[in-house]
TIGU-217139 format. One record per atom (N, C-alpha, C, CB): residue in one letter; x, y, z. Coordinates in steps of 0.1 Angstrom, whole numbers, plus 5000, padded with zeros to 4 digits. Glycine has a CB too. Layout:
TIGU-217139
AXYZ
...
//
This chain:
TIGU-217139
M779691526507
M779391396503
M779691376488
M777891366507
N780591286485
N780991266471
N780191156465
N782491236470
K779591196454
K778791096446
K779191096432
K777291126447
T778990986425
T779290986410
T778191056403
T779490836406
R778591166396
R777591236388
R777491176374
R778091386387
G776491226367
G776191166354
G777391156344
G775191246347
R778191266343
R779291256334
R780391166339
R779891396332
E780591166352
E781591076358
E781290936356
E781791116372
L779990906357
L779490766355
L779690716341
L777990756359
G779790816331
G779990776317
G778790806309
G780290626316
L777790876314
L776590906306
L776991016296
L775390956315
P776691006283
P777191096273
P776491226272
P777191026260
F776491306282
F775891436282
F776691526272
F775791506296
P775991606264
P776691696255
P777091826261
P775791726243
G777891906254
G778292036258
G779492046267
G777092096265
R779992176269
R781092206277
R780592266290
R782092306270
T780992206301
T780492256314
T781492356320
T780392136324
G780992426330
G781892516337
G782792436347
G781092616345
E783592496355
E784592436363
E783892326372
E785392536371
H782792366378
H782192276388
H780892206383
H781792356401
N780592236370
N779292186364
N778192216374
N779492026362
A778092336377
A777092386387
A776592526384
A777592376402
I775492566390
I774992706388
I775992806394
I773692716395
T776892766403
T777892856408
T778992886399
T778392796421
D778992816387
D779992856377
D779592996371
D779992746366
V778393036372
V778093176369
V778693266379
V776493196368
P779593356374
P780393436383
P779493516393
P781193536376
G779793506406
G779093576416
G777893496423
G778493696411
V777493386417
V776393316422
V776893226433
V775693226411
E776093226444
E776393146456
E775193056460
E776893226468
V775492936465
V774392846470
V774692796484
V774292726460
G773692796492
G773792746506
G772692656510
G773892866516
Y772792576520
Y771792486525
Y771692486540
Y772192346520
C770492446544
C770192396557
C769492266556
C769392496566
T770092156561
T769492026559
T769091976573
T770491926552
R767791936574
R767291876587
R766891736585
R765991956592
I767691646591
I767391496591
I767391456605
I768391416582
E766291436611
E766191406626
E765091306629
E765891536634
G765391216637
G764391116642
G764290996633
G763091186643
Q763690896639
Q763490766632
Q762090716636
Q764590666635
G761690606629
G760490536633
G759190596626
G760290546648
R758090566631
R756790596625
R756590746627
R755690516631
L755690796618
L755290936618
L754490976630
L754590976605
V754891076637
V753991136648
V753891286644
V754591116662
Q752791326639
Q752691466634
Q752991566645
Q751291496629
G753891656641
G754391756650
G755691726657
G753391786660
K756091596657
K757291546663
K758291486654
K756891446674
G757791446642
G758791396632
G758491246628
G760191396637
P759391186621
P760791236618
P760791356608
P761491116611
V761891426609
V762091546600
V763091516590
V762491666609
R762691536577
R763691516566
R763291626556
R763491376559
S763891746558
S763491866550
S764691966551
S762191926555
G764392086546
G765492186547
G765192306538
G766792126543
V766192386536
V766092506528
V767292516519
V765992636537
T767092546506
T768192586497
T768092736494
T767992506484
A769292796494
A769392936492
A770292966480
A769793016504
I769893046471
I770693096460
I770793246460
I770093046446
L772093296461
L772293436461
L772893476447
L773393476472
P771993526438
P772493556424
P773593656424
P771393616416
L773693756433
L774793856433
L775593846446
L774193996431
G775593736452
G776393726465
G775793816476
G777793756462
R776693876483
R776293956495
R776594106493
R776993906507
R776394156481
R776594296479
R775794376489
R776294336464
P776394476495
P775594566505
P774594656498
P776594646513
D774894686485
D773994776478
D772994696470
D774794876468
P771694716472
P770694636465
P770694666450
P769294666471
Q770694566442
Q770694576428
Q769694486422
Q772094546422
P768994526411
P767994436405
P768694316398
P767194516394
V768094206399
V768394086392
V767394066381
V768493956401
W767794096369
W766794086358
W766393936356
W767394136345
A765093916354
A764493786355
A763293766346
A764193756369
G762893646344
G761693606338
G761293466344
G761793596323
M759993436343
M759493316349
M758393256340
M758893336363
Y758193126342
Y757193056335
Y756692936343
Y757693006321
A755392916343
A754792796350
A754192706340
A753692846361
L754692586338
L754192486329
L752892436335
L755192376326
N752892406348
N751792366356
N751792426369
N751692206357
G750692496373
G750792596384
G750392536398
G749992706382
N750492406400
N750092346412
N751292356422
N749692196410
G751592476425
G752692506434
G752892656437
G753992446428
E753992696443
E754192826447
E755592876444
E753892846462
M755692996439
M756893076438
M756593216440
M757693056424
T756993276452
T756593406455
T757393506447
T756793436470
G756893636446
G757593736439
G757393746424
G758993726442
T756693646419
T756593636405
T755693736398
T756193496401
H754693786405
H753893886399
H754694006395
H752793936409
W755594046403
W756494166400
W757594126389
W757094226412
I757993996390
I758893956379
I758193966366
I759393816382
R756993926365
R756193936352
R756094086348
R754893876353
D755794176357
D755494316354
D756694396354
D754494366363
G757594386363
G758794466365
G759994416358
G759094496379
G760094276357
G761194216350
G762394196359
G761594296339
Y762294206372
Y763394186381
Y762994146395
Y764294316381
F763894106403
F763694086417
F764994136424
F763393936421
V764894156437
V765994196446
V766194096457
V765794336451
G767394046459
G767593956470
G767793806466
G766493966480
P767593716475
P767893576473
P766693496467
P768293506486
I766993376463
I765993276459
I766093166469
I766193226444
C764993126475
C764993016485
C763992906480
C764593056499
I764392776483
I763492666479
I763392576492
I764092586467
T762092536495
T761892456507
T760692366504
T761592546519
N759992326515
N758892236513
N757592316513
N758792126524
T756492256508
T755292326506
T754692406518
T754192236501
H754792346530
H754292416541
H755192506549
H753792306551
S756392536543
S757292616549
S757592746542
S758592546551
V756792776531
V757092896523
V756993016532
V756092906512
G755993026541
G755793146549
G756993186558
G754593136557
I757493086565
I758493116575
I759793146567
I758692996584
V760093076556
V761293106548
V761193246542
V761392996537
H759993286537
H759793416532
H760093516543
H758393436526
H759593496555
H759793586566
H761293606568
H759093536579
A761993486568
A763493496571
A764193566559
A763993356573
A763793536547
A764493606536
A764293756536
A763893546522
V763093806540
V762893946541
V763893996552
V761393976545
K763993936563
K764893976574
K766293986568
K764793886586
W766693876560
W768093876555
W768293996546
W768293746547
I767294026537
I767494146528
I767594276536
I766194156519
I766794296546
I766894416554
I768194426561
I765694416565
R768694316566
R769994316573
R771194336563
R770294186581
N771094266551
N772194266542
N772294406535
N771994156531
H771094466533
H771094596526
H770694706537
H770194596514
A771294706548
A770794776560
A770794926557
A771694756572
D771794986550
D771795126548
D770695176539
D773195166542
A770395096528
A769395136519
A767995126525
A769395056506
W767795016533
W766494996539
W766195086551
W766294846544
Q767295136557
Q767095236568
Q766795376562
Q768395236576
S767395406551
S767295546546
S766195566536
S768595596541
E765695466530
E764795476519
E763495396521
E765395426505
H762395436515
H761195356515
H761295236505
H759895436513
L761895126509
L761995016501
L761294896507
L763494976499
W760894806498
W760194686503
W760794556497
W758694686499
A760694446505
A761394326501
A760294226496
A762194266513
M760594166484
M759694066479
M760593946474
M758894116467
P761193876483
P762093766479
P761393656471
P762793706491
V762093576464
V761593466457
V761693336465
V762293446443
V760593276469
V760593156477
V759693056470
V760093176491
A760292936466
A759492836459
A759492706468
A760192806445
E758692606463
E758492486472
E758192366463
E757392506482
T758392246469
T757892126464
T757492046476
T758892046455
Y756691936474
Y755991866485
Y756791746490
Y754591826481
D757191746503
D757991626508
D757191546518
D759291686514
G755891546517
G755091476528
G755091326528
G753691516526
V755691266518
V755891116518
V756991076527
V756091066504
L758091156528
L759291126535
L759491216547
L760491136526
N758691316549
N758891416560
N757591446567
N759591546554
D757691476580
D756591526587
D756191666583
D756791516603
I755691686571
I755491816565
I754491896573
I755091806551
N753491836579
N752391906586
N752891946600
N751191816588
G754091896604
G754691946617
G755292076616
G755691846622
Q755492126603
Q756092256601
Q757392286609
Q755092366604
H758392196607
H759592196615
H760592306611
H760192066615
I760492346598
I761492446593
I761292576600
I761292466578
T762392636605
T762292766613
T762992876605
T762992736626
E762792996611
E763493116606
E764993096606
E763093246614
E765493036617
E766893006618
E767392916608
E767192956632
D766592816604
D766992726593
D767292796580
D765992616591
A766292886577
A766392966564
A767593056565
A765093046562
L767793126576
L768993216577
L770293136576
L768893296590
K770293016582
K771492936581
K771792906566
K771292796589
A770792866558
A770992846544
A771492966537
A769692796537
L770893076540
L771293206534
L772793246538
L770393316537
N773093226550
N774393276555
N775493176552
N774293286570
S775093056548
S776192956544
S776392956529
S775692816549
A775693036522
A775893036507
A777293066503
A774893136501
A777792996493
A779193006489
A779292976474
A780192926497
S780393016468
S780692976454
S781392836455
S781593076447
G781692786443
G782392656442
G781492536440
G783192636455
P781992416444
P781092296442
P779792306450
P781892176446
V778792236445
V777492236451
V777092096455
V776392306441
D776692076467
D776191946471
D774891916464
D775991936487
E774591786462
E773391746455
E772691626463
E773691706441
G771491596458
G770791486464
G769991526476
G771691376468
N770191456488
N769391476500
N769891596508
N769491356509
V769891716502
V770391836508
V769391946507
V771791876503
G769392046516
G768592156516
G767092126514
G768992246505
G766492206505
G764992186503
G764792056496
G764492296494
G765791996490
G765691866483
G765691746492
G766691856472
T765891766505
T766191656514
T765091546513
T766291706528
G763791576513
G762791476514
G761991456501
G761791516524
M762691486490
M761991476477
M762191346469
M762491596468
I761191316461
I761091196453
I760991226438
I759891106457
C761791166430
C761791196415
C761691066407
C763191266412
Y760691056399
Y760390936392
Y760290806400
Y761390916380
E759790826413
E759690726423
E760990676428
E758890606417
F762090736424
F763390716431
F763590826440
F764590706420
K764590816450
K764890926458
K765391046449
K765890886469
G764891156451
G765191276443
G765891376452
G763991336436
G765691506448
G766291616456
G766891726447
G767391556465
T768091776451
T768791886445
T769791836435
T769391976456
G769791906423
G770791876413
G771192006406
G770291776403
T772292006400
T772792126393
T773692086381
T773592216403
S773892176372
S774692156360
S774992296354
S774092056350
S775992296345
S776292426338
S776792396324
S777292506346
R776792506316
R777292506302
R778092636299
R776192476291
R779192616292
R779892736287
R779392756273
R781392706287
L779192886270
L778692926257
L779593046251
L777192976257
E779893046238
E780593156232
E779593226223
E781793106225
I779393356226
I778593436217
I779393556213
I777293486225
D779593576200
D780293686194
D781693696200
D779493826197
G782393586202
G783693576206
G783893596221
G784493686200
E782893606229
E782893616243
E782293496250
E782293746248
E782893446261
E782393326267
E781493366279
E783593236272
F780393296280
F779493316291
F779193176297
F778093376285
V778393176308
V777993056315
V776493056317
V778793036329
L775892946315
L774492916318
L774392806328
L773592896306
G773792816339
G773692716349
G772292686354
G774592746361
S772092566359
S770692536365
S770892476378
S769992446355
L769892496386
L769692416399
L768192376399
L770092506411
V767992246402
V766692196403
V766392136416
V766392096392
Q765092146421
Q764592066432
Q763591966426
Q763892156443
A764091846424
A763391746415
A762591656424
A764391666407
N761291666422
N760291596431
N759091556423
N759891686443
H759391506410
H758291496400
H758391356393
H758391606390
G757391326386
G757491216377
G757091076382
G758791206371
L756590986373
L756390846376
L757390766369
L754890806372
R757690646375
R758790566370
R758690526355
R758790436378
P757490486350
P757490446336
P757790566326
P756190396332
W757690686331
W757990806323
W759490826321
W757390926328
L760290786330
L761690826331
L762490796319
L762390756343
T763090896313
T763890886301
T765190966304
T763190946289
V766290896300
V767590966302
V768390966289
V768490886313
L768691076284
L769391096271
L768691016260
L770791056272
G767291026260
G766590956250
G766290806252
G767290966237
R766790746263
R766590606266
R765490596276
R767890546271
P764390516273
P763290496282
P763690406293
P761990446274
V764490446302
V764990356313
V763990316323
V766190426319
G762990406325
G762090376336
G761190256334
G761190486337
I760990216321
I760190096319
I760889966322
I759690096304
T762189976324
T762989856328
T763389856342
T764189836319
M763489976348
M763889986362
M762689986371
M764790116365
T761989876373
T760689876378
T760589836393
T759789776371
E761689806399
E761689766413
E761389886423
E763089706417
D760689846434
D760489936445
D759690066441
D761789986451
R758690046432
R757890156429
R756990206441
R756890126417
L756690336441
L755990386453
L754590436451
L756790496459
M754190476439
M752990546438
M752390526424
M753190696440
A750990546423
A750290536411
A749990666405
A748990456413
L749990776413
L749790916409
L750890996413
L748390966414
E751291096405
E752291186408
E751891276420
E752691276396
Q752791296430
Q752591366442
Q753591486444
Q752491276454
G754291516434
G755291616436
G755391716425
G756691546438
S756491796425
S756691906416
S758191916413
S756192036422
I758492016404
I759892046402
I759992196400
I760391976389
I760992256407
I761392396406
I762692396398
I761592456420
V762792476388
V763992496380
V764392636381
V763792456365
V765692656385
V766292796384
V767392796374
V766792836399
L767292886365
L768392906355
L769093036357
L767792906340
G770393036358
G771193156360
G772193176350
G771793156374
T772493296346
T773493316336
T774093456337
T772893306322
D775293476331
D775893606330
D775693666316
D777393606334
L774993596308
L774593656295
L773793786297
L773793556286
P773993886290
P773194006291
P771893986284
P773894136285
M770793976292
M769493946286
M768394036292
M769093806289
A767494076284
A766394156288
A765294066295
A765694236277
P764394126303
P763394046310
P762593956300
P762494126318
H762194016289
H761393936279
H762193816274
H760894016268
Q763493826273
Q764293716268
Q764493616279
Q765693766264
L764493656292
L764693566303
L763393486305
L764993646316
Q762193556302
Q760993476303
Q760893366292
Q759793576301
R761393406280
R761493306269
R762393186273
R761893366256
L763493226280
L764493126284
L763793036295
L765793186290
A763093096304
A762393016314
A761492916308
A761693106324
K760792946297
K759892856291
K760592736286
K759192926279
R761892746282
R762592626277
R762792526288
R763892666271
A762592566300
A762692466311
A761692356309
A762592526325
A760592386303
A759492286301
A760092176291
A758292346294
I760892216282
I761492116273
I762592046280
I762092186260
G763292116289
G764392046297
G763891936306
G765092146305
I762791966313
I762191856321
I761491756313
I761291916332
G760991796302
G760291696293
G761291596287
G759691766281
R762491636286
R763491536281
R763591416291
R764891606279
G763291446304
G763391336314
G762091246314
G763491396327
G761091286306
G759991206304
G758691256310
G760191076310
T758691356318
T757491406324
T756591486314
T757791496336
P755291466315
P754391546307
P753891666314
P753191466302
G754391686326
G753891796335
G752591766341
G753791926326
G752591676350
G751391616355
G750491706363
G751691496365
N749191676364
N748191756371
N748591796385
N746891686371
N749191706393
N749591736406
N750891806408
N749491616415
S751591836397
S752991886397
S752992036396
S753791816387
G753692106404
G753992246403
G755292256395
G753992316416
D755192276382
D756392286374
D756592436371
D756192206360
I757492496379
I757592646379
I759092676377
I757092706393
F759392766368
F760692796364
F761092946364
F760892746349
L762292966369
L762793106370
L764093116363
L762993146385
A764293216354
A765593246348
A765993386352
A765493236333
F767293396355
F767793536359
F769193556352
F767993546374
S769493686351
S770793726345
S771493816355
S770593796332
T772793796357
T773593876366
T774193996359
T774693796373
A773994006346
A774494116338
A773694246340
A774594076323
N774094356334
N773394476335
N773194526349
N772094476327
R774294516357
R774194556371
R774094706372
R775394506379
G773394746383
G773294886386
G772294906397
G772694966374
P771995026401
P771095046413
P769695006410
P771095196417
I768894976420
I767494936419
I766795066413
I766894886432
P765695046406
P764995156400
P764695266409
P763795106393
Q764295236422
Q763895336431
Q765095436434
Q763395276444
L766295386432
L767495476435
L768195516423
L768395396445
A767695486411
A768295526398
A767595646393
A768195406389
G768295696382
G767695816375
G766595776366
G768795886368
P766095876359
P764895856350
P765195776338
P764295986346
R766495756334
R766795676322
R767795566326
R767395766311
R767695456319
R768695356321
R768895286308
R768395256333
T770095226306
T770395146294
T770695006298
T771595216287
M770494916288
M770694776290
M771294716278
M769294706294
E772294636280
E772894556269
E772194426268
E774394536271
T771894376256
T771294246254
T771894176242
T769694266252
I771794046243
I772093956232
I770993966222
I772393806236
N771293966209
N770293966198
N769493836199
N770993986184
D768193856198
D767293736198
D767693636188
D765893776196
E768293676177
E768593586166
E769793496170
E768993666154
S770493526181
S771593446185
S771193346196
S772693536190
F769893326199
F769493256211
F769393106209
F768193306215
D769393046197
D769192906196
D770192826204
D769292866181
P771492856204
P772392776212
P772192796227
P773792806209
I771592916231
I771292936245
I770192856249
I770993086247
Y769092846241
Y767992756244
Y768392616245
Y766892776233
M769292566236
M769692426236
M770492406249
M770592396224
A771392496253
A772092476265
A771192466277
A773092596267
A770092546277
A769192546288
A768492406290
A768092646287
T768092346279
T767492216279
T768492116284
T766892176266
E769792126280
E770792026284
E771092036298
E771992046275
V771292156304
V771692166318
V770592116327
V772092316321
I769292136323
I768192096331
I768091946332
I766892156327
E768191876320
E768191736319
E769291676328
E768291686305
E770491736327
E771691676334
E771491706349
E772991746329
A770991816353
A770791846367
A769891756374
A770291996369
V768791716367
V767791616372
V768491486374
V766591596363
V769291436364
V769991306366
V770991316377
V770691276352
N771691426378
N772691446389
N771991436403
N773391576388
A770791496404
A769991486416
A769691336420
A768691566415
L769291266410
L768991126412
L770191046416
L768391066399
L771291066410
L772490986413
L773091026426
L773591016402
A772891146431
A773491186444
A772591146456
A773691336444
A771291116453
A770391086464
A770690956471
A768991086459
E770190936483
E770290816491
E768990766496
E771290846503
D768890636498
D767690576503
D767090646515
D767890426506
M765690646515
M765090706527
M763790636530
M764790856525
A763490606542
A762190536546
A760990626544
A762290476560
T759890566540
T758690646538
T757990666551
T757790586528
L757190776553
L756390796565
L754990786562
L756690936570
R754490836550
R753090816546
R753090776531
R752390956547
P752790646529
P752590536538
P753890496545
P751890416531
G753790446557
G754990396564
G755390256559
G754690396579
G756590226563
G757090086561
G757690056548
G755989996563
L757790156539
L758490136526
L759790206525
L757490186514
V760490186515
V761790256513
V761790326499
V762990166515
C762090456499
C762290526486
C763690506483
C761890676487
R763990416473
R765290386469
R765990486460
R765290246462
A767290506462
A768090576452
A768190496439
A769390616458
I768390566428
I768490496416
I769790416416
I768490596404
D769790296410
D770990216409
D771790266397
D770590066406
S772890326400
S773790396390
S774290296380
S774890466396
E774690176385
E775190076375
E774090016366
E775789956383
G772890006372
G771789966364
G771390066354
G770589936373
L771490196357
L771190296348
L772290296337
L771290436355
L773490276340
L774590276330
L774390156320
L775890266337
Q773890046326
Q773689926317
Q772689956306
Q773189806325
C771790056308
C770790086298
C771490156286
C769790176303
F772690186287
F773490256276
F774490166270
F774090386281
T774490036274
T775489946268
T774789836259
T776289876280
//
């Protein structure tokens, strides 16, 4: 589904993007989706309509040998879930995929992701005492989806995982972002990337967001308070959603550096106007595909790690804030109108791209 993204529309986002302006510009990273849009009419709990799905990110693709993905996380506001984060805080890594879905489907998606890890790394899981703790995150889609019907299945999650690929990434009403609302416009999935040169070597930093946060008057794009003028078709007086941010890079970074990078996502989403509302789960994960090697259980007693000097991080932090702001705008621009279920009878409108552009003329 081809949509006009922020840069194509003419919005003056800074920085140099990767080839696809997506998290998949990070070498080896793959993204897949399962999107469920089924049924029409009023909500009948357990029967639909269904407007939900699963997003899957494979940081290292489908390598048969399990390797640690060095990582850090930060929660600006913890009204949400991201599994596996206790060990990311203590161990500094995770193994396997990242999945994003709706709030009431974390369990079944986690179950499927464990199965995928066991199958994908069959030799290691058969011969060693290894355990799987995949990263599964969520945002709430109960305004547009029969969330209490728990329609997402193990097969849906495996479909997202098995369809993951490199290259361009679909945005808007896809995967876990299918039923999401952002600043009272139709929201969903968005992505962006930046090229960075450090010590003469080029790296990529990319982001993928599941944008389901914010109230209309807060919306700011590239410093312009556009939400106070785009007042039509507002839906809510209180925030009812969250945002998940995933940052991926091939920069060699230690876990403490990745945690610091994840913190900058708070600034990235703040550029869009949100203060991190009480009802919002603003949870951020940063990972690096560098420093590859066997998982600690299968490694020797010593290991070495290359890292960028902390003194060189200012442009990296700036790139992180930029890719997140752009990814949220791309999610808004790619989304399509969707009828509300609770309350029924309204329409969650996609943002008017021409109206947005007029705010910059």
